[in-house]
C-alpha positions as CSV (number, residue, x, y, z in Angstrom):
1,M,0.3,0.1,0.0
2,K,1.5,3.6,-1.1
3,T,0.9,5.8,1.7
4,Q,4.2,5.8,4.0
5,N,4.2,9.5,3.4
6,L,0.9,10.0,4.3
7,L,0.6,7.5,7.6
8,K,4.3,8.8,9.1
9,T,3.2,11.5,11.0
10,T,-1.2,11.1,11.4
11,V,-1.3,7.8,12.6
12,S,-2.4,8.3,16.0
13,A,-4.3,12.1,15.9
14,L,-7.6,11.0,15.3
15,L,-11.4,13.0,15.3
16,A,-14.3,12.4,16.2
17,C,-17.5,13.0,14.1
18,S,-21.2,12.3,15.4
19,C,-23.4,12.3,12.5
20,S,-27.1,10.9,14.6
21,V,-29.6,9.4,12.9
22,A,-32.5,9.0,15.2
23,S,-35.9,6.9,15.9
24,A,-38.4,6.4,18.4
25,K,-36.9,2.8,19.2
26,G,-33.3,3.9,18.4
27,K,-30.3,6.0,16.5
28,I,-27.3,5.3,14.9
29,F,-24.1,8.1,14.9
30,S,-20.8,7.7,14.2
31,F,-16.8,8.1,14.7
32,E,-14.6,8.8,12.1
33,S,-10.7,8.9,11.8
34,D,-8.5,11.2,10.4
35,A,-6.6,10.6,7.1
36,G,-4.0,8.6,9.7
37,G,-6.7,6.3,10.5
38,F,-7.8,6.7,6.1
39,N,-11.0,8.3,7.7
40,T,-13.1,4.7,8.3
41,K,-15.8,5.5,10.2
42,T,-16.9,3.1,13.1
43,I,-21.0,3.3,13.1
44,F,-22.9,3.0,16.5
45,Y,-26.5,1.6,16.6
46,D,-28.1,2.4,19.9
47,N,-31.4,1.1,20.8
48,G,-32.0,2.8,24.0
49,Q,-30.3,-0.1,26.4
50,E,-27.5,-1.6,23.9
51,V,-24.8,-1.0,21.3
52,V,-23.8,-2.4,17.9
53,A,-20.5,-1.1,16.7
54,F,-19.4,-2.1,12.9
55,D,-15.9,-2.0,12.3
56,S,-12.6,-1.4,14.8
57,Q,-10.8,1.4,13.9
58,F,-7.0,1.1,12.5
59,T,-5.0,1.2,16.0
60,E,-6.4,0.5,19.3
61,D,-5.1,4.4,20.0
62,A,-8.5,4.6,17.7
63,A,-10.7,2.1,18.9
64,L,-10.2,4.0,22.4
65,K,-11.2,7.7,21.3
66,A,-14.8,5.8,19.2
67,I,-15.4,4.0,22.0
68,S,-15.3,6.9,24.4
69,H,-17.4,9.2,21.6
70,M,-19.7,6.7,22.2
71,R,-20.0,6.9,25.7
72,T,-20.3,11.2,24.8
73,Q,-23.6,9.9,22.6
74,T,-25.3,6.8,25.7
75,Q,-24.4,4.9,28.6
76,S,-26.0,1.9,27.4
77,R,-24.0,-1.1,27.4
78,L,-22.0,-1.8,24.4
79,R,-23.0,-5.4,23.3
80,Y,-21.8,-6.4,20.1
81,L,-19.1,-5.4,17.6
82,V,-19.2,-6.8,13.4
83,I,-17.2,-6.5,11.6
84,T,-17.6,-6.3,7.9
85,H,-14.7,-7.1,6.1
86,P,-10.5,-8.1,6.5
87,N,-9.4,-4.9,6.1
88,P,-7.4,-3.6,8.8
89,D,-8.8,-0.5,9.7
90,K,-11.9,-3.1,10.0
91,F,-10.6,-5.4,12.6
92,N,-7.4,-4.3,13.9
93,A,-8.5,-3.3,17.1
94,L,-11.4,-5.3,17.9
95,S,-9.7,-6.5,21.3
96,V,-10.7,-3.2,22.4
97,Y,-14.2,-4.3,21.9
98,Q,-13.3,-7.4,23.8
99,K,-12.2,-5.6,27.1
100,A,-15.2,-3.0,27.0
101,G,-17.7,-5.9,27.0
102,A,-18.3,-6.2,23.0
103,E,-18.8,-9.9,21.5
104,V,-17.0,-9.6,18.4
105,I,-19.1,-11.3,15.2
106,A,-18.0,-11.9,11.9
107,S,-18.8,-14.2,8.5
108,R,-16.9,-17.4,8.1
109,Q,-15.0,-15.4,5.1
110,T,-13.9,-12.8,6.8
111,R,-12.7,-14.9,9.6
112,D,-10.9,-17.1,6.8
113,S,-9.5,-13.9,5.0
114,M,-7.8,-12.0,8.1
115,P,-4.6,-14.1,8.9
116,A,-3.0,-13.6,5.8
117,V,-4.3,-10.0,4.9
118,H,-2.6,-9.4,8.9
119,A,0.4,-10.3,7.5
120,Y,0.8,-8.5,4.4
121,K,-0.7,-5.0,5.9
122,K,2.2,-5.4,9.2
123,A,5.0,-6.2,6.3
124,Y,4.3,-3.3,4.7
125,F,3.8,-1.2,7.4
126,V,6.4,-2.8,9.3
127,N,9.1,-2.1,6.3
128,A,7.8,0.9,5.8
129,G,8.8,2.1,9.1
130,M,5.9,2.9,10.6
131,F,5.5,0.6,13.3
132,T,7.8,-2.5,14.5
133,E,7.0,-6.1,14.9
134,E,6.5,-5.5,18.5
135,T,4.5,-2.1,18.2
136,Y,1.8,-3.4,15.1
137,P,-1.6,-4.2,15.7
138,R,-1.8,-7.8,17.1
139,A,-4.7,-10.0,15.0
140,G,-7.2,-10.9,17.3
141,T,-9.5,-13.6,17.7
142,F,-13.5,-13.7,17.1
143,D,-16.2,-14.2,19.8
144,R,-18.3,-15.9,16.9
145,I,-18.7,-16.7,13.2
146,F,-21.3,-17.0,10.7
147,D,-21.6,-18.1,7.3
148,D,-24.9,-16.3,5.4
149,K,-26.5,-15.2,7.6
150,V,-27.2,-14.0,11.6
151,Q,-29.4,-12.3,13.9
152,L,-28.3,-10.4,16.8
153,K,-31.0,-10.0,19.2
154,L,-30.9,-7.4,21.4
155,A,-32.0,-6.5,24.4
156,G,-36.4,-5.0,24.1
157,G,-36.7,-7.4,21.5
158,D,-34.6,-5.6,18.7
159,L,-32.9,-7.4,16.0
160,V,-29.5,-6.4,13.6
161,E,-29.6,-8.9,10.2
162,L,-26.1,-9.7,8.8
163,S,-25.9,-11.1,5.9
164,E,-22.5,-12.0,4.3
165,L,-22.5,-11.3,0.4
166,G,-19.2,-13.3,-0.6
167,R,-18.0,-11.8,-3.7
168,T,-14.6,-10.4,-3.6
169,G,-14.6,-6.6,-4.9
170,V,-13.4,-3.9,-2.6
171,S,-12.5,-6.4,0.0
172,S,-12.7,-10.7,-0.1
173,N,-15.8,-10.0,0.9
174,Q,-18.7,-8.0,2.3
175,T,-21.0,-8.3,5.4
176,V,-23.7,-5.8,5.4
177,A,-26.3,-5.1,8.0
178,Y,-29.6,-4.3,8.3
179,I,-31.7,-2.6,11.0
180,P,-34.9,-2.7,11.0
181,A,-36.2,-0.1,13.8
182,V,-34.3,2.5,12.4
183,N,-34.5,1.6,8.7
184,A,-30.8,1.9,8.2
185,L,-28.1,-0.6,5.7
186,V,-24.3,-0.6,7.6
187,V,-22.6,-1.8,4.2
188,G,-19.1,-1.5,5.4
189,D,-16.8,0.0,2.6
190,L,-19.0,-0.8,-0.2
191,I,-20.1,2.9,-0.4
192,H,-18.5,6.0,-0.1
193,H,-20.7,8.3,-0.9
194,K,-19.2,11.4,-2.0
195,A,-16.2,10.6,-1.1
196,H,-13.2,8.5,-3.1
197,A,-13.0,4.8,-2.8
198,W,-10.0,2.9,-2.0
199,L,-9.4,0.6,-4.5
200,E,-6.4,-1.3,-3.5
201,G,-8.6,-4.5,-3.9
202,G,-8.9,-7.6,-1.9
203,L,-6.0,-10.3,-1.1
204,S,-6.2,-13.4,-2.8
205,K,-3.0,-15.9,-3.3
206,G,-0.6,-12.6,-2.0
207,Q,-1.8,-10.4,-4.6
208,V,-4.3,-7.4,-4.4
209,T,-7.3,-8.3,-6.9
210,P,-10.0,-5.4,-7.8
211,N,-13.0,-6.4,-9.0
212,L,-15.2,-3.3,-9.9
213,S,-17.3,-5.8,-11.6
214,N,-18.1,-7.7,-8.7
215,W,-18.5,-4.6,-6.4
216,I,-21.6,-3.6,-9.5
217,E,-23.0,-7.3,-8.8
218,S,-23.5,-6.8,-4.8
219,L,-24.6,-2.9,-4.7
220,K,-27.5,-4.4,-7.4
221,T,-27.6,-6.9,-5.0
222,L,-28.7,-4.4,-2.1
223,K,-30.9,-2.4,-4.6
224,V,-33.1,-5.8,-5.7
225,T,-32.9,-6.8,-1.8
226,F,-33.2,-3.5,0.3
227,G,-35.4,-1.6,-2.6
228,S,-38.8,-1.9,-0.9
229,T,-37.8,-0.3,2.1
230,S,-35.2,1.7,0.7
231,P,-33.0,2.4,3.8
232,T,-30.5,4.8,4.7
233,V,-27.7,3.4,4.0
234,H,-24.3,4.3,6.4
235,G,-20.9,3.6,4.7
236,G,-17.1,2.9,5.3
237,R,-16.5,6.6,4.5
238,G,-18.8,8.7,3.1
239,E,-22.0,10.6,3.8
240,A,-25.2,8.6,4.7
241,V,-28.2,8.8,1.5
242,T,-30.8,6.6,1.2
243,L,-30.6,3.4,-1.0
244,P,-31.3,4.1,-4.7
245,T,-29.2,7.4,-4.7
246,A,-26.1,5.8,-2.6
247,I,-26.0,3.1,-5.0
248,D,-26.5,4.8,-8.6
249,A,-23.7,7.3,-7.2
250,Q,-21.4,4.5,-6.3
251,I,-22.1,2.3,-9.5
252,K,-21.4,5.2,-11.5
253,Y,-18.5,5.8,-9.3
254,L,-16.7,3.0,-10.2
255,Q,-17.7,2.6,-13.6
256,T,-16.0,5.5,-14.3
257,A,-13.1,5.1,-12.4
258,D,-13.0,1.9,-14.7
259,K,-12.0,3.7,-17.5
260,L,-10.6,6.6,-15.7
261,V,-7.6,4.1,-14.8
262,S,-7.5,1.8,-17.6
263,T,-7.3,4.8,-20.4
264,Y,-4.2,6.6,-18.4
265,V,-2.6,2.4,-18.1
266,R,-3.4,2.6,-22.1
267,E,-1.7,5.4,-22.8
268,L,1.8,4.9,-21.0
269,G,2.3,2.2,-23.4
270,A,5.6,0.1,-22.3
271,R,5.8,2.8,-19.7
272,R,3.7,0.8,-17.5
273,T,6.1,-0.5,-16.1
274,E,7.0,2.1,-14.1
275,L,3.4,1.4,-12.6
276,A,5.5,-0.5,-10.2
277,S,8.6,1.3,-9.7
278,T,10.5,4.1,-7.5
279,N,8.2,6.9,-10.1
280,A,5.2,5.4,-9.9
281,G,4.1,7.0,-7.2
282,E,3.9,10.5,-9.8
283,H,1.9,8.2,-11.9
284,Y,-0.6,7.6,-8.9
285,K,-0.6,11.6,-8.8
286,R,-1.7,11.9,-11.9
287,I,-4.2,9.6,-11.9
288,R,-5.9,11.3,-8.8
289,E,-6.0,14.6,-10.7
290,K,-8.2,12.7,-12.7
291,F,-10.5,11.2,-10.3
292,E,-10.3,15.3,-8.7
293,K,-11.9,16.6,-11.9
294,A,-14.2,14.0,-12.5
295,F,-14.9,14.0,-9.3
296,P,-15.3,18.0,-7.9
297,D,-17.8,17.7,-4.7
298,Y,-16.0,14.5,-3.9
299,Q,-13.6,14.0,-0.7
300,L,-10.5,12.3,0.7
301,A,-9.0,12.6,-2.5
302,Y,-5.2,10.8,-1.2
303,M,-7.6,7.8,-1.1
304,I,-7.0,7.5,-5.0
305,E,-3.4,9.1,-5.0
306,Y,-2.5,5.6,-1.9
307,G,-4.9,3.1,-3.0
308,V,-4.9,3.1,-6.7
309,Y,-2.5,0.9,-7.6
310,G,-4.5,-2.6,-6.9
311,L,-6.2,-1.3,-9.9
312,A,-3.9,0.2,-11.8
313,L,-1.4,-2.7,-12.1
314,Q,-4.2,-4.7,-13.1
315,Q,-5.3,-3.0,-15.8
316,S,-1.3,-2.8,-16.6
317,S,-1.1,-6.9,-16.5
318,V,-4.5,-7.0,-18.9
319,L,-2.8,-5.0,-21.4
320,R,0.7,-6.8,-21.5
């Protein structure tokens, strides 16, 4: 991952952002890290008695701040932490939630993918000098594993319905959560509304492998499955917005991203090898500029500069 310059000075500096959506039966709010934590959101659902958190943050320090922020919003018991997919900003700090009393839940696919992802990311960050072997967060363990679907029961009879989509795309797989009481859908990094997406892809056989077609198919599945209720969608980054708007915008973004990157790589010709050289950073800056021009009202453009390498290298290999 090409994040060396970005993360050296900002890993522990985090900001809290509370975006609250409430109903008579509960509310949703969030904590968002700064760029040092990849602007990752931990989403919280509080039904007035118990809280379900989604995704742990990149470091233990960030997780502690997320939980502290939760306590400014509610005194309800922290009951569950759900990991939506196997990326380090989602699972690295899960032990912090366990110490706070939460039961940590993930799909079998997330559980099975986590060790390889943890090793891959740890090697990168340690080699880049941002952590040592001792200071990089340890891989935690899950308390409960599910296969396709599971219902989490909360005090008062409330439910949170988890579904594993099972497709590669933004990651090797993706869990989504529907919360009927507030008509909300938590989707992890499948949707970044009005924010640039991380286009690195999931890890497969030691290589990052983005799959935009599968990503789009997962989005279409959500539209079919939840279209009748039109829930508010809460993504891992970006704004909360109703389902049709979120899905249509994200599909358009991914289709445009595919064209922007493939065109840039094709125009490089024989210089495509530079995408994997010491000069690669300059190319990724130029790709970032193209995304900023195509999406002038989108935030987090650094996500392109440091994460697009997965898609660019994939496009380069196709053209050989």
